[in-house]
Phi, psi and omega in degrees: 000125180268163178249147176274195183298331180274162178298152178290346181236068181280122176229100192266338187209100187282166178300317182297317180294320182295314179293329176296321178295317178299314181298325181280353177091352183297315181285326178298325177295327180285322188266341188071232184268007186268357184293135178223117184273053179256125184234142169110350180230128178294141169241122184273109179250130177207147174258358179278120178226117358284174177300136183300143178268143182236130179235115182304325187285334184247349184296139172220139171263118180265131176238112188209199184094222184276072180227153175282337186226082176300144184228150169228114186246137170284169178299317180294322179294323178294318180290343178277350177290160179309123187261151177227157175230137174216155175243123182211161179273150179245133180227128176271148178297341178284350174114349179264164181199169179231127178276150166055053175276130179264122181245138170240139180175215186233135176298141173299329176300324178295320177296317179300316181297322180293317186279335181054077182298149177294161183301328183274354178291131183230344184218162177232132173255135179251122184252138179268158180303326184285352175071004176263316187265139170206158174208175188215160174224156168284159176300322179299317178294319181294339180272000177303146187292350178247007178280130186208165168254118185258141172241347176235149174224126180054042172085006180221156177304147177309139173283163176305321180294329183265008169113015177313127015267334187217151173216154176279138176238120178229086188300335182275357180239161177293157192300336182293347175280351182263080181304133177261168178054045188295132179232341182212138174241114188245122178272133186225165177260000172222157180280128176287150177266114184287175184303309183281331176296327175296342183250020170103357180282160183289142177290317176262105190261049181297138173286131180300143179238000000 
């Protein structure tokens, strides 16, 4: 397993720091009444009903839009790309989080390099298999050294609940920016409005520091 530009053990936001932000009121100001200081147990949140189905034999990841080299990759082809591993904390905008999650996958920078975005491309939209959920990042955000597309979590392939076959991992942002059941990566010249952003959530979901 190779490592990307970032350390193999990236830990950007510890439990102590997160609870400190809650105690100081910074996150409560961001969340209003939705903050919940519960740490250590995954809560599976999804707007896709039913949960998207995944078939190894027919699945394709489409990479298109404003790119010089549109791509269609099978699951095996994606796993054959240069792989990275990182350990980072996961935080939901609702206030709960999980420490030290180990992710294996491909850097978003590697996807960008493969597709060669056009000069006017400025953002990326991530589409889920269920066709309901999507979210977006700027190219600058997608180039962060810890931004990745993950296919394994804690040493095993993603479970269906956690986004099999692929999910976006953005440790510096709240979890709603990490689209699950990823099926398409679309390069655009304007930022798409994601599912939760259409409902009032922030486009840039940085975790307070």
